[in-house]
C-alpha positions as MATLAB code, in Angstrom:
seq = 'MLFYAQTPARRNRQILADLIALLLIAAAVKFALAVHGAIMMLAEPGRKVESSGDSLAAALDDAGETASRVPLVGDLLKAPFRSAADAGSGIADAGQSLQDTVGQVAFLAALGLIVVPVAFVLLLWLPLRLRWIRRSATIRRLRDTPGGADLLALRALTGPPGELAALPAPPGGLADAWRRGDRQVISDLSEVTLRRAGLRP';
ca = [
     115.793 -139.830   20.744;
     116.789 -136.518   20.187;
     118.215 -135.592   16.545;
     119.698 -132.103   17.045;
     121.666 -130.884   19.991;
     120.230 -129.163   22.435;
     123.192 -126.294   22.451;
     122.060 -123.721   19.447;
     125.461 -123.243   17.738;
     126.337 -127.426   17.443;
     121.932 -127.836   16.238;
     122.750 -124.698   13.806;
     125.592 -126.838   12.428;
     123.075 -129.629   11.684;
     120.436 -128.380   10.631;
     122.360 -126.896    7.631;
     124.147 -130.120    7.327;
     120.858 -131.716    7.037;
     120.182 -128.798    4.529;
     123.219 -128.930    2.396;
     122.291 -132.465    1.877;
     119.254 -132.340    1.289;
     119.481 -130.060   -1.722;
     122.409 -131.677   -3.357;
     119.959 -134.603   -3.240;
     117.296 -132.349   -4.672;
     119.739 -130.458   -7.467;
     120.719 -134.386   -8.461;
     117.247 -135.116   -9.081;
     116.562 -132.216  -11.065;
     119.599 -132.474  -13.300;
     119.177 -136.046  -13.429;
     115.693 -135.283  -15.131;
     116.944 -132.550  -17.336;
     119.122 -134.966  -18.954;
     116.648 -137.393  -19.345;
     114.592 -134.851  -20.892;
     117.071 -133.877  -23.009;
     117.885 -137.192  -24.408;
     114.280 -138.193  -24.744;
     114.187 -134.980  -27.416;
     116.409 -137.635  -29.753;
     113.473 -139.918  -30.214;
     111.228 -137.225  -32.270;
     112.784 -138.482  -35.362;
     111.876 -142.387  -34.043;
     107.906 -140.910  -33.891;
     108.235 -139.368  -36.713;
     109.650 -142.468  -39.067;
     106.867 -144.519  -36.909;
     104.131 -142.233  -38.170;
     105.615 -141.803  -41.330;
     105.738 -145.530  -41.722;
     102.259 -145.947  -39.681;
     101.219 -144.053  -42.662;
     102.802 -145.032  -45.220;
     101.562 -148.733  -44.654;
      97.444 -147.346  -44.451;
      98.294 -145.478  -48.060;
      99.215 -148.699  -49.578;
      96.929 -150.724  -48.208;
      94.068 -148.477  -49.036;
      95.761 -148.669  -52.740;
      96.077 -152.831  -52.527;
      92.449 -152.529  -51.451;
      91.499 -150.403  -54.430;
      93.750 -152.267  -57.103;
      92.262 -155.601  -55.769;
      88.772 -154.399  -57.388;
      90.204 -153.664  -60.603;
      88.565 -156.576  -63.098;
      90.956 -159.748  -63.775;
      94.428 -158.768  -62.478;
      92.974 -157.260  -59.290;
      94.925 -159.939  -57.562;
      98.392 -159.527  -59.090;
      98.482 -155.645  -58.450;
      97.220 -156.210  -54.834;
     100.530 -157.800  -54.731;
     103.020 -155.398  -54.912;
     101.130 -153.012  -52.477;
     101.034 -155.745  -49.517;
     104.970 -156.054  -49.879;
     105.162 -152.045  -49.798;
     102.521 -151.569  -47.351;
     104.519 -154.193  -45.384;
     107.878 -152.844  -45.794;
     106.283 -149.222  -44.474;
     105.144 -151.574  -41.003;
     108.885 -152.308  -41.065;
     109.751 -148.570  -41.649;
     107.719 -147.749  -38.419;
     108.334 -150.838  -36.255;
     111.734 -149.227  -36.834;
     111.090 -146.100  -35.484;
     109.533 -147.765  -32.354;
     112.777 -149.791  -31.630;
     114.254 -146.691  -31.957;
     112.298 -144.406  -29.266;
     112.763 -147.766  -27.367;
     116.457 -147.597  -27.149;
     116.600 -143.803  -26.395;
     114.216 -145.044  -23.781;
     115.872 -147.176  -21.985;
     119.205 -145.088  -22.500;
     117.834 -141.834  -21.038;
     116.224 -144.148  -17.874;
     119.679 -145.666  -17.471;
     121.320 -142.217  -17.393;
     119.046 -140.762  -14.743;
     118.937 -143.650  -12.896;
     122.883 -143.139  -12.499;
     122.917 -139.626  -12.088;
     120.048 -140.020   -9.773;
     121.800 -143.096   -7.654;
     125.533 -142.086   -7.743;
     125.652 -138.221   -6.637;
     122.860 -139.304   -3.792;
     124.863 -142.281   -2.563;
     127.623 -139.995   -2.069;
     125.604 -137.711   -0.098;
     124.587 -140.311    1.857;
     127.306 -141.769    2.249;
     129.058 -138.526    3.307;
     126.697 -137.072    5.933;
     124.170 -140.389    6.907;
     126.744 -142.171    9.215;
     127.621 -138.748   10.763;
     124.420 -137.966   11.888;
     123.563 -141.562   13.250;
     126.811 -141.649   14.805;
     125.914 -138.464   17.114;
     121.897 -139.835   17.621;
     123.616 -142.903   19.054;
     126.646 -140.628   21.204;
     124.228 -138.125   22.357;
     122.013 -140.733   23.141;
     124.731 -143.120   25.088;
     125.512 -139.635   27.088;
     122.436 -138.643   27.973;
     121.927 -142.303   29.585;
     124.990 -142.213   31.415;
     123.964 -138.624   32.667;
     120.972 -140.067   34.148;
     122.273 -143.075   35.931;
     124.172 -143.147   38.847;
     127.880 -143.019   39.250;
     127.156 -141.608   35.359;
     128.580 -138.222   36.133;
     132.379 -139.616   36.977;
     132.079 -141.451   33.359;
     131.459 -138.836   31.858;
     134.070 -136.389   33.937;
     136.405 -139.590   32.778;
     135.591 -138.863   29.131;
     136.017 -134.949   29.725;
     139.396 -135.925   31.235;
     140.344 -138.157   28.524;
     139.359 -136.005   25.352;
     140.670 -132.900   23.674;
     142.326 -130.489   26.587;
     141.046 -127.612   24.856;
     138.147 -127.337   27.033;
     139.732 -128.237   30.326;
     142.017 -124.926   30.285;
     139.187 -123.380   30.840;
     138.033 -125.137   34.231;
     139.377 -123.666   37.519;
     142.176 -126.205   38.434;
     141.657 -127.267   42.358;
     145.328 -127.888   44.115;
     146.891 -130.851   42.180;
     144.875 -130.707   39.094;
     141.828 -131.670   37.520;
     142.241 -135.592   36.972;
     143.656 -135.933   41.116;
     140.800 -133.674   42.385;
     138.382 -136.740   40.074;
     140.031 -139.559   41.780;
     139.703 -138.175   44.950;
     135.687 -137.170   43.901;
     135.736 -133.989   44.504;
     131.620 -133.457   43.407;
     132.192 -129.666   41.782;
     135.147 -130.893   39.587;
     133.059 -133.969   38.436;
     130.254 -131.996   37.515;
     132.488 -129.571   36.335;
     134.107 -131.948   33.393;
     130.068 -134.193   32.666;
     129.400 -130.388   31.484;
     132.567 -129.944   29.720;
     131.133 -133.872   27.933;
     127.489 -132.893   27.263;
     128.628 -129.194   25.617;
     130.793 -131.252   23.461;
     128.213 -133.564   22.694;
     125.685 -130.548   21.991;
     123.837 -131.190   25.254;
     122.141 -128.979   27.570;
     123.753 -130.356   31.291;
];
């Protein structure tokens, strides 16, 4: 199976198209990761809120434990500190929730920025490459089968006429010579089909 044409001009165009497709995909991924990083910076306030909430809850817990050692009223003093520590834990949870939300938004944005451009590039580039690979395989198979040169010559006759003008026209024209089975004309015409496909005769 051939992945690239055998003729230099066609092969160079295919390699260039492949490189452009890969560069576009790499650029899309790099841009998506940059956007992901920029969005994740929005999670920094959430980290600070979570850290502050945890510190506040820990300090209030310690204060409550200290207050609980006061004789007679220790349990009464501990209760407000415990409630305040719970509020601090709630603040920490809110900070964590903000970070989770920002992380999800960053992930979805990056995913969209990768999937859409990559799908667009693949839809434009991949079908053309696969079609050429299939067509070149079919043409090479025809070339190697008995009577295949006749079919390739017919394909040249029914294709764009531009390259046919360069062939020497026998009396009666190329089509008549093909019908008569002129081996030289059939060979010339089959070479036209091979060159159009980027294959060597």
